[in-house]
N, C-alpha and C positions, 0 to 999 in steps of 0.2 A: 793446551794452554788455556788458562782462564782469560777472559776479556780484559779485566781491570789491569793485571800486570802487562798484558800486551799493549794496552793504550799508554801505559807509563814508560814504555821503551820505544820512543819514536825512531831510533836509529838502528833498529834491528834489520838484518838483511832481509830483502824482499824476495819471496819465492814466486813461482809461476801459478800456483794454485792455493786457494784457501777455502776450507770448509767452515761455515759459520752456523753452527747449530745452537739451539736454545730458544727460550720463550720470553726473553727480556728485550722488547723492541727498541728501547733507548740505547742499550749497549750494542745491539746489532747496527743501528744507524751510526753510532760512533766508530765502530770497528770498520764498517765499509767505507765511511768517510776518510778514516785514517789510511786505509789501504789505497784508496784512490789518490790521496795526497802524496803518499810515498811513491806511487807509480808515476804520477803525472806532474807533481808539484802543486803548489798552492793555487796557481792560476790555471787549473785544468781546462782543456778544451773539451766541451761536452760532446763534440763530434767523435771523440776517441773512446766514448763510453756507450756500450750497448746493454740493454736490459731485455731479458726474456722471462716468460712466465713458465714455470716448471711443467705444468700439465699440457702445455701447448707447444713448447719448444721441441725441435728435433735435434738429434746429435749432430747431423751434418751442418745445419745452419749455425749452430752455436760455434762449432770448431772452424767452419769456413770464415766466420767473423773473427774468431780469436787469432787465426793464422794470417789475417790480412795485415800487412805491414802499415802502421800509421804514418801519415805524411808529416805531421807537425809535432807529434809527441813521441816520447821514448817508448811508450807501450800502448797497446790497445787493451782496454778493460772491458770484460764481459761479465755481467752479473746475471745469474739465473735465480730469480725470486721464487719462493715457495717451491724449492727444488726437490722435495722428496719424491714426487712422481718421476721426475727426470732421472734421478739417481737410480730408482728402482728399475725403470725401463731400460736404461743404458749402462747398467753396472759393468757388464762384460766389456763393452766398448771403452768405458772409462779406464778400466784396468789395463787394457792394451795401450791406451793413449798416454798413460802417465809418464812413460819413459821418453816421449817425444813431444812434450809440451813446448811451444815456441818461446824463446827468450824474450821476444817482443810482445808477449801477451801476458795478461793477468786474468785468471778465471776465478770468480767467487761463486760458490754454491751456498745459497741461503736455505737451510733446512731446519725442520723442527727437531728431528732426532737424528742421531748418528751413532750407530752401534759399533763400538770399538773392536768387536770380535769378528767382524767380516774381513774377508780377504782384501777388499778395497781399502778399508780403514787401515789395515796393517801395512799397506804399501805407502801410506801417506805419513810424512813426518808429523810428530805430535805438535811441533811448533806451527804447523800449517792448519791445525784445527783449533779455531778460536771459539771457545764455549761461552755463550752469552747467557749467563744465569745471574740473577740478582743475589747480592750477599744476604746472609741471614739478617733478620730485623735488628738483632743486637749489634750488628756490625755496620748498620746503615749510617749512624752518626759519624763514624770514623771515615766512611767513604765520602760523606758530604764535606768533611773538613779537607780531605786530600783533594777532592775534585775542585772545591772552591779555590784552593791555593794554586793548583796547576792551571786551571782554566780562566780564573778571574783575578788571580793575584791578590786575594784577600784572605786574611786569617779568619777562621771560624772556630772558636773554642768549643770544646766538647759540650758544655751546657747549652750553648746557642744551637749547636748541631742537633742535640737531643730534643730540644724544644721544637725545632723545625720539623724533625721526623714525626714527633707527636702530633703536630698540627696538620701536616700534609699527608702523612702516611708513608709507607715504604715503597712508594712508586718513583722510580729513578727519574723518569722524564718530568714528572711534576716537581720533584725536588730541584732538578736543574733549572726549571723555569723560575722557581722562587729564588734560587741563588743568583740568577741573572738580575732579577729585580732588586734584590738586596744589595748586590755589588754596585748597581747604579745609584741606589738610594743613599748609601753611605758616602758616595762621592770619593773624595781624596783620602778618607780614613783607610788605614791599613787593615783594620779589624772590624768584623761584623759582630756586634755584641748581642747578648741575649735580649737586651731592651730593643734593639733594632728588629729582631725577629718577632718579638711580641707586638711591637707597634705596627709593623708593615704586614705581617702575615697573620698574626693571632687575633688582634682585637675584634674585628668585625665577626670573624668566624666563631671565635670563642663566645662572643656575646650572644649570637644567634643560637649556638648550641646550648648555652646556659638558659636562654629563654624557653627552649624546648623542654629541658628537664624541669625547669621551674613549673611549667604548665602541667607536666605529668604529675609532679609532686602534689598539686592541689586538685587533681582529678580532671583537669581541662584537656582531655585528649584531643578534642576538636581543635583547640588552639595550637597544640603541639603539631598536629598534622598540617595546619594552615601555615605555620612557619616553615615546615619542611617543604611544602608545595612551593612557597615563595622562593626558597633557595634553589630548587630545581628549575623553576621558571626563569630565574636570573642566570641560569647556565652554570651553577656551581658544580665543580667536578665531584663525582661520588666518592673517589678515594680521598680527596681533601676533606670532605665532610666526615668520612669515617675516621680520619686522623683526629679531627676535633672531638668527635664522639668518644673515641678511644681514650684520649687524654683525660677528658672529664670523668669518664666512668672508672678509669684506673685510679684517679685521685680518690673517688668515693670508696672504692674497694680497699685501697691501702689504708685510708683513714678508719674504716670499719675494723680492719685487722688490728691496728694500733689501739683502737678503743677497747677491743676485746682483751688486750693485754693490760688494761688498767688505766690507759691515758684518757683524759676527758675528750669528748668528741670534738669540741671546738679546737683544742690544741692538736688533736690528731689531724683535723682538716687542714690546719695551718701548716703542719709539718709535711703534709702531702701536696702542698702547693696551692691550696685554695686561698685566694686573696681575701683580706679581712672584710671587704664590702660584700663579699658573696657568701660569707659564713652562714648567715641565717637561712638562705636558700638552700645551701648544701645540706644543712642539718635536716630540712624538710625532705630533701631528696633521699638521703640515707634512711630516714624513718619510713618513707613511703615504700621504697624498694625492698627494705628488709634484708636481713642477713642471708636468707636462703637464695634470693635472686642475685645479690651482690657476689656471693660465692661462685655463681655460675656465669658471671658476665664475661670472663675470659674466654670460655667455650663459645658463648654466643657471638662475641666479637670475632673470634677465629672463623666461625661458620660464615658470617656475613662477608668477611674478607675473601674467603674462598669462593663464595657464591658470586661476588662482584667480579672476580677474576675468571669467570667462565664456568664455575661449578653449578650454576643454575641458569635456566633459560628465561627466568623472569626478569622484567626490566628493573633497573636500579631503584627507581622510585618505589616500585612495589616491595622490593626487598627491604628498603628503609621503613616503609609503612608497617610492614610485618614486624620488624625489629622494635619499633616504637610501641606497637600494640602489645608486644610481649612484655615490654617494660611496664606499660600502663596497667596491664591486667593484674588485678589485686590478688587473685588466687591462681598464680601460675602453677600448673601441675608439675610434679617432680617426675623426670623420666629416668 
């Protein structure tokens, strides 16, 4: 089962064992929190929850704990974090134990991977395997709208959700933080409008991003890197920064394609979402970057996204500096 439909069904029957594979930490936290709530209630006693680390835990201690009857709660909850080594080491013991799991216990195994073709996986109900994987980027605005309605009781129309994802990036934990702030910001209003997102989330970040690209467009690479350094020094989240970069560069790319079809560049920029006061700067940015680099921006954005998510050992600051230097280099070689 996928994590999102699992979270949307709070009344599902609770089993004694759950496997929680995947690489989306926000969803994992939500799933484990939901399981604990279903097992122990909203006011859970933390004394009934035990946590073990997968490469240090032994089978005996985990199951001795799981089988200990709780005094004040209906169940005893045991979580094995980073449980891949635990599963690998005790696979045989787990298979033998599955038919004898205590009704008073709830075991959660937090793992990175879970191969469905193993004997152990085949013995576990599909509903007890909660896969925590982020939706594709094109479905992220829809998730934002649904999550905002279910968690914060606010409507988030598609245009506002799309702008939020553009600004923040497809990082579920960061998006949730912004939704919390937006729901507080709008107060008694039932709906979060695109103007709310732009004002609370977008203005400062978009303005700084615009200054970076304006500096590049006039050859002031040192100034662009200085703004980037200031953002990092202020603690700006790299994925939020990438969201703002992506939004601006996608606008320039879309405008360039519209202009190639015969539309004036000014009108193409307006249709792509560039505000009137920024048109002159955007024209300079398009002219500086040129068609060849603009055509390759999507690939470059995808690469830095993957690198920031663990595809590179380099620090985030270095990755952004290299990205800006690639944009600023007048004669970028074709690969």
